[in-house]
N, C-alpha and C positions, 0 to 999 in steps of 0.2 A: 504494500500500500504506500510506503514511503517513496518508492521509486516513482510513482505517478505524481507525487507532489514535487519531487526534486527535478524530474525530467523537464517540465515546462520552464522552471527557473533556469536550468542549465542552458536550454535552447535560447531563452531571452538574453542570457549573459553572452553567449557566443555571437548572437546577432548584434548586440550592442558593441562588442569588441570589433567585429567586422566593420560596422558602420563608422566607428571611430577611426579605424585604420584607413578606410577609404577617404574620409574627411581630411585626415592628416596627410595622405599622399597628395590630395588636391591642394592643400595649403602649401606643402613643400614645393610643388610644381609652380604654383602661382607666385610664391615668394622668390623662387629662383628666377622667374621671369622679371621681377622687379630688379634683381641684381643685374641681369643681362641688359635690361632697358637702361639702367643707370650707366653701365659700361658703354653701350652703343651711343647713347645720347651725347656723351663726352666726345667720342670719336667723330660723330657726325656734327658736333656743335649745334645740336638740336635743343634749343632753350625750352621750347614749349613742352617737348616730351620730358625733359629733365624736371621742369617745374611741376608737372603733373604727378610725379612720383612721391611728392611730399604731402603730408596731412595738412599742415598749416604753415603760415608765414614765419611764425616764431617758434621754431623747434631748436633744441640744444644742438650745437655743432662745435665740439670741443676737440682741440688737438693737444696732445701731451708730448713734448719734445723729449727724446731719449737722452739719457745721461751722456751717452757717447757724443751726441751732437752738442749738448751743453758744454762739454769739455773741449771739443774741436773748434767751436765757434763762440768763444766767451763773449765777445762784443755783441754779437747778434743775440746771444742767449740772454744777456743782461737787458737788452732793449725789449726783446719779445717776452721773456719769462718762460717758465716751465710749462704753463698751461695757457693756451690762447683760445679765445672764442671767435667764431666767425659765423657765417651763415651761407646757406646754399645759394642764395640769390647773388651775392658777390662772387662766389666761386664760379657759377655758370656764366656770369657776365664777363669774367676774366677769360674763361674758356672760349667764348664765342667772339670776343673782340681781339684776341691775340692771334696773329697770323700763323704761328707755328702749330702743327698738328699736336694734339694731346691724346693721351690714353692712360687709363688706370687699369692695370692688370690685376686679376683676382685669382687666388688659388686657396686650397684647403677650406672651402666654403662649408660652414656648418650652420644648419637651420634647425631651430627648435620652435615648435608651434603646437597650440591646442586647437587651431582652426580659427581663433578669434584674435589672438595676440601672438607675436613671435619675436625671436631674436635671430640675428644673422651675425656670424663672426667669421672673419677671413683674413688672410694675409694679402697685402697689396704692394704694388710698386706703381709710382706715378712717373709718366714719361712726357717730357716736353720735347717734341721732335724725336730725335734718336737718343736723347740724353735722359738717363734715369735720374730724376731729381731727388727723389726720396722714396722711402718704403717704411713699412711697419705693419701693424695689425689694426683692423677696423671692426667696429661693432655697431649695429643698428638695432633699434626697436622698431617693429612694424605692427600695424594694426589693420584689421579687416574692416573696411568701411563699405557703405553702399556702392561706392565707385570702385571697389577692389582694394587690394593691399597698398598701404601707404607707409612711407618712412616717417617715423615720429621722433627719432633722435639719432644722432651720429656722433660717435667718439672714435678717435684714432690716435695711434702713437706715430711719431715722426722721427725717422733717422734721416738726416740730410746727407746726400752724397758728399763725401769729403774731397772728391776729385772735382775740380771746377769744370763747368760746361765748356768744352773747347770751342763751341760756336758762339758763346756769349760775348757781347761787346764789352770792352773794358769799362769799368766804372770810373768816371772822372772825379778826381778828388777836389774838394772845395779849396780855394786859395785862401 
């Protein structure tokens, strides 16, 4: 008699687990698409596509400079500080107005999600033309909205390339 009581409960549990696994696969796929759209919009200098990836105008956008960079560039480190804030609007404006091609490369992308909220963590390198300017790790919080998945915060570590860009114009010193 107990078997007849436990069996329906077991079936419901299995169906619930299967539904959750399907929802999680969809979330993973859709969040991965946000990562890809972010990457491609930088390459294509597509401001509209880039802006559409974010939930609101005022989201956290924080960079933490590595100790290695702080030690290698003390003057810049003292001016900038260990943690700097910015925003995605000024970032994409710089991308689209600068003539050089830009690309942010991602690898070791890890996505965690329950289908409504998620986090994305990955390693990155940023390229200005053929020159790798900096690299580090980046993390986003994402949320599932009526319009799809949106980035709600961005934090990243920054190690600046200690080798100067060979194509950069020399900086004129003030007299």
